[in-house]
C-alpha positions as CSV (number, residue, x, y, z in Angstrom):
1,M,75.1,-10.6,49.2
2,A,73.6,-10.3,45.7
3,K,76.5,-8.1,44.6
4,N,79.0,-10.7,45.9
5,S,77.1,-13.5,44.2
6,A,77.2,-11.6,40.9
7,K,81.0,-11.0,41.2
8,R,81.6,-14.7,42.0
9,E,79.7,-15.8,38.9
10,R,81.7,-13.4,36.7
11,D,84.9,-14.8,38.1
12,A,83.9,-18.4,37.5
13,G,84.1,-20.0,34.1
14,K,80.9,-20.6,32.1
15,G,79.0,-23.6,33.4
16,D,81.2,-24.0,36.5
17,E,79.5,-25.3,39.6
18,L,80.6,-25.7,43.3
19,V,79.2,-28.8,44.8
20,F,79.6,-30.9,48.0
21,A,78.9,-34.6,48.7
22,A,79.6,-37.0,51.6
23,L,80.5,-40.7,51.2
24,G,80.4,-41.0,55.0
25,G,79.8,-38.7,58.0
26,L,76.3,-37.3,57.1
27,G,73.5,-39.2,58.9
28,E,76.0,-40.9,61.1
29,I,78.8,-40.2,63.6
30,G,82.0,-41.6,62.1
31,M,83.4,-42.6,58.7
32,N,83.9,-39.0,57.7
33,T,84.7,-38.7,54.0
34,Y,83.7,-35.5,52.2
35,L,84.1,-34.3,48.6
36,Y,84.2,-30.8,47.2
37,G,83.8,-30.5,43.5
38,Y,84.4,-27.5,41.2
39,G,84.0,-27.1,37.5
40,P,81.6,-27.9,34.7
41,K,79.1,-30.7,35.5
42,N,81.0,-33.4,33.5
43,E,84.5,-32.1,34.1
44,R,84.6,-31.4,37.8
45,Q,87.8,-31.6,39.8
46,W,87.4,-32.9,43.3
47,L,89.0,-32.4,46.7
48,M,88.5,-35.1,49.3
49,V,88.5,-34.0,53.0
50,D,89.2,-36.9,55.4
51,L,89.0,-40.6,54.7
52,G,87.7,-42.2,57.9
53,L,86.3,-45.4,59.2
54,T,83.7,-46.4,61.8
55,F,83.3,-49.5,63.9
56,P,80.9,-52.4,63.5
57,G,77.8,-52.9,65.5
58,P,75.9,-56.1,66.4
59,A,74.5,-56.3,62.8
60,E,78.0,-56.7,61.4
61,P,79.3,-59.9,63.1
62,G,83.0,-60.6,62.7
63,V,83.8,-57.3,61.0
64,D,86.9,-55.5,62.1
65,V,86.1,-52.0,60.8
66,V,83.6,-50.3,58.4
67,L,85.0,-48.3,55.5
68,P,83.3,-45.9,53.0
69,D,82.5,-47.2,49.6
70,L,84.5,-45.0,47.3
71,R,83.3,-46.3,43.9
72,F,81.9,-42.9,42.8
73,I,85.3,-41.2,43.1
74,I,87.3,-44.2,42.1
75,E,85.6,-44.2,38.7
76,D,86.7,-40.5,38.4
77,R,89.9,-40.6,40.3
78,K,91.8,-38.8,37.6
79,S,89.8,-35.7,38.6
80,L,90.6,-36.1,42.3
81,A,93.3,-33.5,43.1
82,G,94.2,-34.8,46.6
83,I,93.1,-35.9,50.1
84,L,93.3,-33.3,52.9
85,I,93.1,-34.8,56.5
86,T,91.8,-32.4,59.1
87,H,93.1,-34.4,62.1
88,A,94.3,-37.8,63.2
89,H,91.2,-39.4,64.7
90,E,90.4,-42.8,63.2
91,D,87.0,-41.7,62.0
92,H,88.8,-39.1,59.8
93,L,91.9,-41.0,58.6
94,G,91.4,-44.6,59.6
95,A,90.5,-45.7,56.0
96,V,93.5,-44.2,54.3
97,L,95.7,-47.3,54.4
98,D,93.0,-49.6,53.2
99,L,91.6,-47.4,50.4
100,W,94.4,-45.1,49.2
101,P,95.6,-47.8,46.7
102,K,92.3,-47.3,44.8
103,L,92.9,-43.5,44.6
104,E,96.7,-43.0,44.4
105,V,96.6,-39.2,45.0
106,P,98.7,-36.9,47.3
107,I,97.7,-36.8,51.0
108,Y,98.0,-33.5,52.8
109,A,98.4,-33.4,56.6
110,T,99.9,-31.3,59.3
111,P,102.9,-32.7,61.3
112,F,101.2,-34.6,64.0
113,T,98.6,-36.1,61.6
114,A,101.3,-37.0,59.1
115,A,103.3,-38.7,61.9
116,M,100.3,-40.7,62.9
117,L,99.8,-41.8,59.3
118,R,103.4,-42.9,59.0
119,A,103.1,-44.8,62.3
120,K,100.1,-46.7,61.0
121,Q,101.9,-47.2,57.7
122,G,104.7,-48.9,59.7
123,E,102.2,-51.4,61.1
124,F,101.6,-52.5,57.5
125,G,105.2,-53.6,57.4
126,G,106.2,-50.6,55.3
127,K,104.8,-52.2,52.2
128,L,102.6,-49.3,51.4
129,K,104.3,-46.0,50.6
130,L,101.9,-43.1,51.0
131,P,102.7,-39.8,49.3
132,I,102.2,-37.7,52.4
133,K,102.7,-34.0,51.8
134,E,103.4,-32.5,55.3
135,V,102.0,-28.9,55.5
136,A,102.4,-26.4,58.3
137,L,99.8,-25.3,60.7
138,S,97.9,-22.1,59.5
139,S,99.4,-22.6,56.0
140,R,97.8,-21.7,52.7
141,F,98.4,-23.8,49.5
142,D,96.7,-25.0,46.4
143,I,95.3,-28.5,45.8
144,G,94.2,-28.5,42.2
145,P,91.8,-25.7,41.6
146,F,91.2,-25.3,45.4
147,D,93.0,-22.5,47.3
148,V,93.2,-24.1,50.8
149,E,93.9,-22.4,54.1
150,L,94.3,-24.2,57.4
151,V,92.8,-22.6,60.5
152,S,93.8,-24.0,63.9
153,M,90.9,-25.3,66.0
154,A,90.6,-27.1,69.4
155,H,89.5,-30.7,69.7
156,S,90.5,-33.9,71.7
157,I,93.6,-34.5,69.7
158,P,96.6,-32.3,68.6
159,E,96.4,-30.2,65.4
160,P,92.7,-30.2,64.5
161,N,92.2,-28.0,61.5
162,G,89.3,-26.1,60.0
163,I,89.7,-25.5,56.2
164,A,88.9,-22.4,54.2
165,I,88.4,-23.6,50.7
166,R,88.5,-20.7,48.1
167,T,87.1,-21.1,44.6
168,P,86.0,-18.5,42.0
169,L,82.4,-19.3,43.0
170,G,83.0,-18.5,46.7
171,T,84.8,-19.5,49.9
172,L,83.7,-22.4,52.0
173,F,84.7,-23.1,55.6
174,H,84.8,-26.8,56.6
175,T,85.2,-26.8,60.4
176,G,86.3,-30.4,60.9
177,D,85.8,-31.5,64.5
178,W,86.1,-28.6,66.9
179,K,85.2,-26.9,70.1
180,L,86.1,-23.6,71.8
181,D,88.7,-24.1,74.5
182,D,91.0,-21.3,75.6
183,A,93.1,-23.8,77.7
184,P,93.2,-27.1,75.7
185,F,96.1,-28.4,78.0
186,V,98.0,-29.6,74.9
187,G,98.4,-27.6,71.7
188,D,97.1,-24.2,70.8
189,P,93.6,-22.7,71.4
190,P,91.4,-22.1,68.3
191,D,92.5,-19.2,66.1
192,E,89.4,-17.0,66.9
193,E,90.9,-13.9,65.3
194,R,91.4,-15.7,61.9
195,L,87.8,-17.1,62.1
196,A,86.5,-13.6,62.5
197,Q,88.7,-12.3,59.7
198,L,87.3,-15.0,57.3
199,G,83.8,-13.9,58.1
200,E,84.7,-10.3,57.3
201,E,86.2,-11.5,54.0
202,G,83.0,-13.3,53.1
203,V,82.1,-16.9,53.4
204,L,79.6,-18.6,51.0
205,G,79.1,-21.8,52.9
206,L,79.8,-23.2,56.4
207,I,80.1,-27.0,56.6
208,C,80.0,-27.5,60.3
209,D,80.2,-30.2,63.1
210,S,76.7,-31.1,64.5
211,T,77.5,-33.7,67.2
212,N,76.5,-31.7,70.2
213,V,73.9,-29.3,68.7
214,M,71.2,-30.4,71.1
215,R,73.3,-29.7,74.2
216,Q,72.9,-26.3,75.7
217,G,75.8,-24.0,76.8
218,S,79.5,-24.5,76.2
219,S,81.8,-27.4,76.7
220,P,84.1,-27.4,79.7
221,S,87.9,-27.0,79.1
222,E,90.3,-29.9,78.9
223,T,92.3,-28.2,81.7
224,E,89.3,-28.6,84.0
225,I,89.4,-32.3,83.4
226,A,93.1,-32.4,84.3
227,T,92.4,-30.7,87.7
228,S,89.4,-33.0,88.4
229,L,91.3,-36.2,87.6
230,T,94.1,-35.1,89.9
231,D,91.7,-34.6,92.8
232,I,89.9,-37.9,92.2
233,I,93.1,-39.9,92.0
234,K,94.6,-38.3,95.2
235,A,91.5,-39.4,97.1
236,Q,91.7,-43.2,96.1
237,P,93.3,-45.6,98.6
238,N,94.0,-48.4,96.1
239,R,94.8,-48.9,92.4
240,V,93.4,-46.4,89.9
241,I,92.7,-47.6,86.4
242,I,91.8,-45.0,83.8
243,T,90.6,-45.7,80.3
244,T,90.2,-43.0,77.6
245,F,90.4,-42.5,73.9
246,A,94.0,-43.4,73.0
247,S,94.3,-40.4,70.6
248,N,93.5,-37.8,73.4
249,V,97.1,-36.7,74.1
250,A,95.9,-34.0,76.5
251,R,94.1,-36.6,78.6
252,V,97.3,-38.8,78.5
253,K,99.3,-35.9,79.8
254,A,96.6,-35.1,82.4
255,V,96.7,-38.6,83.7
256,A,100.5,-38.6,83.8
257,D,100.5,-35.3,85.7
258,A,97.8,-36.6,88.1
259,A,99.8,-39.7,88.8
260,A,102.9,-37.7,89.6
261,A,101.0,-35.2,91.8
262,S,99.6,-38.1,93.8
263,G,102.9,-39.9,94.2
264,R,102.0,-42.8,91.9
265,R,103.7,-44.5,88.9
266,L,102.0,-44.4,85.5
267,V,101.6,-47.8,83.8
268,V,100.4,-47.9,80.2
269,S,98.7,-50.9,78.5
270,G,97.4,-51.0,74.9
271,R,99.3,-50.8,71.6
272,S,97.4,-47.7,70.4
273,L,98.3,-45.8,73.5
274,H,102.0,-46.7,73.1
275,R,101.8,-45.5,69.5
276,I,100.1,-42.2,70.3
277,I,102.6,-41.4,73.1
278,S,105.6,-42.1,70.8
279,V,104.2,-39.8,68.1
280,A,103.3,-37.1,70.7
281,I,106.8,-37.1,72.0
282,D,108.4,-37.0,68.5
283,T,106.2,-34.0,67.5
284,G,106.6,-32.1,70.8
285,Y,103.1,-32.5,72.3
286,L,104.6,-34.6,75.2
287,P,107.9,-33.8,76.8
288,K,111.0,-35.7,75.7
289,D,111.4,-37.0,79.3
290,F,107.8,-38.3,79.4
291,T,108.2,-41.6,81.2
292,Y,105.9,-44.5,82.1
293,L,106.1,-48.2,82.9
294,D,104.9,-51.0,80.7
295,Q,102.2,-53.4,81.8
296,D,104.7,-56.1,82.9
297,E,105.7,-53.8,85.8
298,Y,102.1,-53.4,87.1
299,Q,102.1,-56.5,89.3
300,H,105.3,-55.4,91.1
301,L,103.8,-52.1,92.3
302,N,101.9,-51.6,95.6
303,R,98.2,-51.0,95.1
304,S,98.4,-47.4,96.4
305,D,101.3,-46.6,94.0
306,V,99.8,-47.3,90.6
307,V,97.8,-45.4,88.0
308,L,97.1,-47.7,85.0
309,L,96.2,-46.0,81.7
310,C,94.7,-48.5,79.3
311,T,92.6,-48.9,76.1
312,G,89.1,-50.2,76.1
313,S,86.9,-47.2,76.8
314,Q,84.3,-48.4,74.2
315,G,84.1,-52.0,75.4
316,E,86.2,-53.3,72.6
317,P,86.4,-57.1,73.2
318,R,90.2,-57.5,72.8
319,A,91.2,-54.1,74.4
320,A,93.2,-54.1,77.6
321,L,90.3,-53.1,79.9
322,S,87.9,-55.7,78.5
323,R,90.4,-58.5,79.1
324,V,91.0,-57.1,82.7
325,A,87.2,-57.2,83.3
326,D,87.0,-60.8,82.0
327,S,90.0,-61.8,84.3
328,D,91.8,-62.7,81.1
329,H,94.7,-60.3,81.0
330,Q,98.1,-62.0,81.4
331,A,99.7,-59.0,83.3
332,I,96.9,-57.0,84.9
333,K,94.5,-58.0,87.6
334,V,92.2,-55.9,89.7
335,S,91.0,-56.4,93.3
336,K,88.1,-55.3,95.4
337,G,88.4,-51.6,96.3
338,D,90.3,-50.6,93.1
339,T,88.8,-47.7,91.2
340,V,88.2,-47.7,87.4
341,I,87.6,-44.3,85.7
342,F,86.0,-44.1,82.3
343,S,87.4,-40.8,81.1
344,S,85.4,-41.0,77.9
345,R,81.9,-40.9,76.5
346,N,79.9,-43.7,74.9
347,I,80.0,-43.7,71.2
348,P,76.4,-44.5,70.0
349,G,76.1,-48.2,69.4
350,N,78.7,-49.2,72.0
351,E,76.5,-48.9,75.1
352,K,75.9,-52.6,75.6
353,A,79.6,-53.5,75.2
354,I,80.6,-50.7,77.7
355,G,77.9,-51.8,80.1
356,R,79.2,-55.4,80.0
357,V,82.7,-54.3,80.9
358,Q,81.5,-52.0,83.7
359,N,79.3,-54.6,85.2
360,N,82.1,-57.2,85.1
361,L,84.4,-54.7,86.9
362,A,81.7,-54.1,89.5
363,L,81.4,-57.9,90.0
364,L,85.2,-58.0,90.7
365,G,84.6,-55.4,93.5
366,C,85.9,-52.3,91.6
367,D,84.4,-48.9,92.1
368,V,83.5,-47.5,88.6
369,I,83.4,-43.8,87.9
370,T,81.9,-42.4,84.7
371,D,81.2,-38.9,83.5
372,S,77.7,-39.1,85.0
373,E,79.3,-39.3,88.5
374,A,82.2,-36.9,88.2
375,L,84.0,-34.5,85.9
376,V,86.2,-37.1,84.2
377,H,85.5,-36.3,80.5
378,V,84.8,-33.4,78.3
379,T,83.6,-33.5,74.7
380,G,85.6,-32.4,71.8
381,H,82.6,-31.0,69.9
382,P,80.8,-27.7,70.2
383,R,77.6,-27.2,72.1
384,R,74.9,-24.6,71.1
385,D,76.6,-21.5,72.5
386,E,79.9,-22.4,70.7
387,L,78.0,-23.0,67.4
388,K,76.3,-19.7,67.8
389,Q,79.7,-18.0,68.2
390,M,81.0,-19.8,65.1
391,Y,78.1,-18.5,63.0
392,A,78.6,-15.0,64.4
393,W,82.3,-15.1,63.2
394,I,81.8,-16.8,59.8
395,K,78.5,-15.2,58.8
396,P,77.8,-17.8,56.1
397,E,75.2,-17.5,53.3
398,I,74.6,-21.3,53.4
399,A,74.9,-23.8,56.2
400,V,75.5,-27.5,55.6
401,P,75.4,-29.5,58.8
402,M,77.9,-32.4,59.0
403,H,79.2,-35.0,61.5
404,G,76.0,-36.1,63.0
405,E,73.0,-38.4,62.8
406,M,69.9,-37.1,61.0
407,R,68.4,-35.7,64.2
408,H,71.6,-33.7,64.8
409,L,71.7,-32.4,61.2
410,K,68.1,-31.3,61.3
411,A,68.5,-29.6,64.7
412,H,71.6,-27.9,63.4
413,A,69.8,-26.7,60.2
414,K,66.9,-25.3,62.3
415,M,69.4,-23.4,64.5
416,A,71.2,-22.0,61.5
417,R,68.0,-20.6,60.1
418,E,67.1,-19.1,63.5
419,L,70.5,-17.4,63.4
420,G,69.7,-15.7,60.1
421,V,71.3,-18.0,57.6
422,K,69.2,-17.9,54.4
423,M,69.7,-21.5,53.3
424,A,70.4,-24.6,55.4
425,V,70.7,-27.9,53.7
426,P,70.6,-31.0,56.0
427,A,72.0,-33.6,53.5
428,I,72.8,-37.3,54.0
429,N,75.5,-39.5,52.6
430,G,75.2,-39.7,48.8
431,D,73.3,-36.3,48.4
432,L,75.0,-34.0,45.9
433,V,74.6,-30.5,47.2
434,L,74.8,-27.5,44.8
435,L,76.4,-24.6,46.6
436,A,76.9,-22.2,43.7
437,P,75.7,-20.7,41.4
438,G,72.0,-20.3,41.8
439,T,69.8,-21.6,44.5
440,P,71.6,-24.0,46.9
441,G,70.1,-27.4,47.4
442,I,70.3,-31.2,46.7
443,I,70.5,-31.7,43.0
444,D,71.5,-35.3,42.5
445,E,72.8,-38.5,44.2
446,V,76.2,-40.1,44.0
447,P,76.8,-43.8,44.8
448,C,77.8,-44.5,48.4
449,G,77.7,-47.3,50.9
450,R,79.8,-49.4,53.3
451,L,82.7,-51.8,52.9
452,F,83.9,-54.1,55.6
453,R,87.5,-55.0,56.6
454,D,87.0,-58.6,57.4
455,G,90.3,-60.2,58.5
456,K,92.8,-59.5,55.7
457,M,90.1,-58.7,53.1
458,I,87.9,-55.9,52.1
459,V,84.4,-57.3,51.4
460,P,81.1,-55.7,50.2
461,G,78.7,-54.3,52.7
462,V,75.5,-55.4,51.0
463,D,75.8,-58.8,49.3
464,G,79.1,-59.9,50.8
465,P,79.8,-62.7,53.4
466,V,78.7,-60.5,56.3
467,R,75.1,-60.6,55.1
468,E,75.1,-64.5,55.3
469,R,77.0,-64.3,58.6
470,R,74.2,-62.1,60.0
471,M,71.7,-64.6,58.9
472,L,73.7,-67.5,60.4
473,S,73.6,-65.7,63.8
474,T,69.8,-65.8,63.8
475,V,68.8,-69.0,61.9
476,G,71.8,-71.3,61.8
477,V,72.8,-73.6,58.9
478,V,71.9,-77.0,57.6
479,A,74.5,-78.8,55.4
480,V,73.3,-81.7,53.2
481,S,75.5,-84.1,51.1
482,I,74.0,-86.1,48.3
483,V,75.8,-88.6,46.0
484,L,74.1,-89.4,42.7
485,S,75.0,-91.6,39.8
486,R,75.1,-90.2,36.3
487,K,71.6,-91.7,35.8
488,G,70.3,-89.7,38.8
489,E,70.1,-92.6,41.3
490,L,71.1,-92.3,44.9
491,V,74.4,-94.1,45.4
492,C,74.2,-94.0,49.2
493,E,72.1,-92.5,51.9
494,P,72.2,-88.6,52.1
495,E,74.0,-87.1,55.1
496,A,73.2,-83.9,56.9
497,A,74.7,-81.7,59.7
498,I,73.3,-78.8,61.5
499,D,74.8,-75.8,63.4
500,G,72.7,-73.2,65.3
501,V,69.5,-75.3,64.7
502,P,67.7,-77.1,67.5
503,D,68.6,-80.8,67.8
504,E,65.0,-81.9,68.4
505,T,61.5,-80.7,67.4
506,T,58.9,-79.7,69.9
507,D,57.6,-83.4,69.7
508,E,61.1,-84.6,70.6
509,H,61.8,-86.0,67.2
510,D,65.4,-85.8,65.9
511,M,65.7,-82.7,63.7
512,L,68.2,-84.5,61.5
513,D,65.6,-87.2,60.8
514,V,63.2,-84.5,59.7
515,I,65.8,-83.1,57.4
516,L,66.8,-86.4,55.9
517,D,63.2,-87.4,55.3
518,A,62.7,-84.1,53.4
519,V,65.8,-84.8,51.4
520,E,64.8,-88.3,50.4
521,G,61.2,-87.4,49.7
522,T,62.3,-84.5,47.5
523,I,64.7,-86.7,45.5
524,A,62.0,-89.4,45.1
525,S,59.6,-86.8,43.7
526,I,62.0,-85.7,41.0
527,P,61.6,-87.8,37.8
528,P,64.8,-89.9,37.1
529,A,65.6,-88.0,33.9
530,K,65.5,-84.6,35.7
531,R,67.7,-86.0,38.5
532,Q,70.5,-86.0,36.1
533,D,70.7,-82.2,36.4
534,P,72.6,-81.6,39.7
535,E,71.6,-77.9,39.9
536,R,67.9,-78.9,39.8
537,V,68.4,-81.4,42.5
538,R,70.4,-79.0,44.6
539,E,67.8,-76.2,44.5
540,A,64.8,-78.6,45.1
541,V,66.5,-80.1,48.2
542,R,67.6,-76.7,49.5
543,R,64.0,-75.4,49.3
544,S,62.5,-78.5,50.9
545,V,65.0,-78.6,53.8
546,R,64.3,-75.0,54.7
547,A,60.6,-75.6,54.5
548,A,60.7,-78.8,56.6
549,V,62.8,-77.1,59.4
550,G,60.7,-74.0,59.2
551,D,57.5,-76.1,59.8
552,E,59.0,-77.6,62.9
553,W,61.0,-74.6,64.3
554,G,59.2,-71.6,63.0
555,K,62.5,-70.3,61.4
556,R,64.0,-71.2,58.1
557,P,67.8,-71.9,58.3
558,I,70.4,-71.3,55.6
559,A,70.7,-74.6,53.7
560,K,73.8,-75.6,51.8
561,V,73.4,-78.7,49.6
562,L,76.4,-80.5,48.0
563,V,75.5,-82.8,45.1
564,H,78.3,-85.2,44.1
565,V,77.9,-87.1,40.8
566,V,80.0,-90.3,40.5
567,D,80.5,-93.0,37.9
568,T,79.0,-96.4,38.9
569,A,79.8,-99.8,37.5
């Protein structure tokens, strides 16, 4: 290894470094956005691998999706050679349409992923024209100074790619999301031969999926799920409703095959499912004669003749299954004795939302089946035995765990060391990791964070409107209106309104009276000359109102004070 290291340093230019950083995806599951940098410290060129999003939790009220803060690379976007998308899951490409205009660089993707990007682009009305460079599976090409080779993997979506990234300072292998599956049901199995060849050629660093590092053994095959779903559906006397991740084309095909094998008609509900089916047919991952009924046909079918495939496996409030569970879907109703199968796993943070949907379905008399009761879902990520096999093939000098929360990253780093890897670096978002030359490790930090898509706008994650919305959800708001003359005299009585604040105190006094007493008392305490400064009045009243309500309620609300200054006769 020392000999290889010396040769790499001779091949590289003086002062060149090979570094890695994540703007999302390290210390969390989702929002995968990775940067590889090569060159002198102040003149690096960068390759971005994936540009994904994640979904909001309870602490982000009203937010549609969460996006990575790209300000670090935006400031240096002239040095960004391109964006390479490993596969078409939202946590790997979902932020492209929102954030690409800040980067304006080529996007490299294999055919299925490119088709998904174009389909999403169409939903924006075609206004955004992405420079998508479609590349072949198992192809090798240059992106700036990076010699890139795609290696086919297996995952829960067509065309997942690992990436061999060659530089004069060494070769890196970025696994993307993967598992070992010799029978993935749709698409090709992982290219194990090429993985072993890469290891023989020599790999400096392995940047590897950590999601299931704490699970022993190996993941079941997608083909096993297809067989199990067929058996379960055949045994049901009434309607069968199945929800899964819309992007899982293999699962869509498995459900369709199971419906046909049990003599039932397949009905599909959910825009994202319609989109993925269309793309899968166009790219050859579903047959051209793949047929299904739209949700409007559901009510015309006998209960024993239907399999409904729908969105909503994560409890999303406006997804098809959530609306069915709330008896709020215009076309789909369920009855006592129907069976609902959650052919999915809970993404961390979604447990309460999923539980609410499942409980509502149970109240409606449905039998709910999850992966804890039957073989209805299989992960798309490697367990420990699969990870050990990857390390045996790749034989890296350095391990950088990715795609996981901190507990996953640390467990992965520990396992890598136990497997004989000399250096394992469990970094988090914002850490700049030196890979070569010299001793690998964290050498700096780069700016990172979160942005929110909030309606039609992208807003900051720290000091933006969501922060106040979060506060509103816990302490409510008081609005006060004051009208002053230019001499600082009250022209009329102040007015106040409350939202999310108790109407009465514990002594049954009107809370509005408490507020207005505080307003009038504060204004009276300000000398007339100083009342001519509206900002002084506004801030004094804001503070006193918060304190007065806090004394009665034990919580201090948000206070908004409007001061109007008018001319008087």
